[in-house]
C-alpha positions as CSV (number, residue, x, y, z in Angstrom):
1,M,57.0,12.9,-38.6
2,L,58.5,10.3,-36.2
3,I,59.3,6.9,-37.7
4,L,59.6,4.1,-35.2
5,S,61.8,1.1,-35.7
6,S,59.9,-2.2,-36.2
7,R,61.4,-3.5,-32.9
8,Y,59.9,-0.5,-31.0
9,R,56.5,-0.7,-32.7
10,S,56.3,-4.4,-32.0
11,S,56.9,-4.0,-28.3
12,S,54.4,-1.1,-28.1
13,V,51.7,-3.1,-29.8
14,R,52.3,-6.0,-27.4
15,G,52.0,-3.5,-24.4
16,I,48.8,-2.1,-25.8
17,V,47.3,-5.5,-26.4
18,A,48.4,-6.7,-22.9
19,C,46.8,-3.6,-21.3
20,S,43.6,-4.0,-23.3
21,L,43.3,-7.7,-22.3
22,A,43.8,-6.7,-18.6
23,L,41.1,-4.1,-18.8
24,V,38.7,-6.6,-20.4
25,F,39.3,-9.2,-17.6
26,L,39.1,-6.6,-14.9
27,S,35.9,-5.1,-16.2
28,G,34.3,-8.6,-16.1
29,C,35.0,-8.5,-12.3
30,S,32.9,-5.4,-11.8
31,S,29.6,-7.0,-12.9
32,R,26.9,-7.0,-10.3
33,I,26.1,-10.2,-8.5
34,A,24.0,-10.9,-5.5
35,L,26.4,-10.9,-2.5
36,P,25.4,-12.5,0.7
37,Q,25.0,-9.1,2.5
38,Q,22.7,-7.9,-0.3
39,I,20.5,-11.0,0.2
40,E,20.5,-10.6,4.0
41,D,19.3,-7.0,3.5
42,R,16.0,-8.0,1.9
43,N,13.1,-6.5,3.7
44,Y,10.0,-8.7,3.7
45,D,7.8,-6.3,5.7
46,N,5.7,-5.4,2.6
47,M,4.9,-8.8,1.1
48,Y,1.6,-9.9,-0.2
49,L,0.1,-13.3,-1.1
50,R,-0.8,-12.6,-4.8
51,G,-2.7,-15.1,-7.0
52,V,-5.9,-16.1,-8.7
53,F,-7.9,-15.6,-5.5
54,N,-7.2,-11.8,-5.6
55,W,-6.5,-11.2,-9.3
56,W,-2.8,-11.1,-8.6
57,E,-3.2,-7.7,-6.8
58,A,-1.4,-6.4,-3.7
59,D,-4.6,-6.5,-1.7
60,A,-4.5,-5.4,1.9
61,A,-6.5,-8.5,3.0
62,Y,-3.6,-10.6,1.7
63,K,-0.7,-8.7,3.2
64,F,1.7,-10.7,5.4
65,T,2.1,-9.3,8.9
66,K,5.0,-9.8,11.3
67,S,4.2,-12.7,13.6
68,G,7.7,-13.4,15.0
69,P,11.3,-12.2,14.7
70,S,11.7,-13.6,11.2
71,Q,8.2,-14.8,10.5
72,Y,5.2,-13.3,8.7
73,S,1.7,-14.7,8.2
74,V,-1.6,-14.1,6.5
75,K,-4.9,-15.8,7.0
76,V,-6.9,-16.5,3.9
77,Q,-10.3,-18.1,3.3
78,L,-10.2,-20.6,0.4
79,I,-12.9,-22.7,-1.2
80,A,-12.3,-26.4,-1.8
81,D,-13.5,-26.9,-5.4
82,G,-10.8,-29.4,-6.5
83,Q,-9.0,-26.7,-8.5
84,P,-5.5,-25.5,-7.4
85,Y,-4.9,-21.9,-6.5
86,D,-1.9,-20.5,-8.4
87,F,0.0,-17.8,-6.4
88,K,3.3,-16.1,-5.7
89,L,4.6,-13.9,-2.9
90,A,5.6,-10.4,-3.9
91,D,5.8,-6.8,-2.8
92,P,3.4,-4.2,-4.5
93,D,5.8,-3.5,-7.3
94,W,6.8,-7.1,-8.2
95,T,10.4,-6.2,-7.3
96,P,12.6,-9.0,-8.7
97,G,14.5,-9.7,-5.4
98,L,11.1,-9.8,-3.6
99,T,9.1,-11.8,-6.0
100,C,9.0,-15.4,-4.6
101,G,7.7,-18.6,-6.1
102,T,9.4,-21.7,-7.5
103,D,12.2,-22.2,-9.9
104,E,10.2,-25.0,-11.5
105,T,7.2,-24.5,-13.9
106,S,4.9,-24.9,-10.9
107,D,5.1,-26.6,-7.5
108,V,2.3,-27.9,-5.4
109,I,2.3,-27.1,-1.7
110,E,0.5,-29.4,0.7
111,V,-0.8,-28.5,4.2
112,S,2.1,-28.6,6.7
113,D,4.8,-28.7,4.0
114,R,7.8,-26.4,4.5
115,F,8.5,-25.2,1.0
116,R,11.8,-23.4,0.2
117,L,11.0,-20.4,-2.0
118,D,13.0,-19.0,-4.9
119,C,13.1,-15.2,-4.8
120,G,14.8,-13.1,-7.3
121,A,15.4,-15.4,-10.2
122,E,14.8,-14.1,-13.7
123,E,11.8,-16.5,-14.2
124,I,9.8,-17.4,-11.1
125,G,7.1,-20.1,-11.5
126,N,3.8,-20.1,-9.7
127,L,3.2,-22.0,-6.5
128,R,0.0,-24.1,-6.3
129,F,-2.2,-25.0,-3.4
130,T,-5.4,-27.1,-3.5
131,P,-7.4,-27.0,-0.2
132,S,-9.0,-30.3,0.7
133,E,-11.8,-28.5,2.5
134,T,-13.3,-25.0,2.5
135,G,-12.1,-22.8,5.3
136,D,-9.4,-20.5,6.6
137,F,-5.7,-21.2,5.9
138,L,-2.7,-19.6,7.5
139,F,0.3,-18.9,5.1
140,I,3.5,-18.5,7.1
141,L,6.6,-17.0,5.6
142,D,9.8,-17.8,7.5
143,T,12.6,-15.5,6.5
144,S,15.3,-16.7,8.9
145,S,17.3,-17.8,5.8
146,A,17.1,-14.5,3.8
147,S,18.4,-16.1,0.6
148,R,15.8,-18.9,0.5
149,P,12.8,-18.1,2.8
150,V,10.4,-21.0,3.6
151,L,6.6,-21.0,3.1
152,S,4.2,-23.3,5.0
153,V,0.4,-23.5,4.9
154,S,-1.7,-24.8,7.8
155,R,-5.5,-25.2,8.3
156,V,-6.9,-22.8,10.9
157,S,-9.1,-24.8,13.2
158,Q,-12.7,-23.8,13.6
159,D,-13.7,-23.7,17.2
């Protein structure tokens, strides 16, 4: 049996403690965070307008289609009954990084507003839109800023 002097044991313990602390701090650095390149790699090609008007389903009639280099759109017919439509934008699987709404409890979007979406937060609130008249509305998703895409709604004119 090897008996170490108290001086040697003391320095060994300090070394072990120092190494342990270093490992704890270094392991904290390895946690996953959203890096800018990960955010830029988001693919919005399979996004749907999902809300009370389609039972929150990924319905083909509500799928955004590419309408420009970083722009997607979908045309939806809405009834003006004075009640707001709650909705979010999401892929078919409600993938956290591709589920977009508001970081508030709910936000109201007006025609011609440019609303900056929150995508990927742990809790995403519903967006709300209340049409002033019954008709077709174009929802436009601008993804030129991958980290915070912008949604706008416009009335489609009836010719």
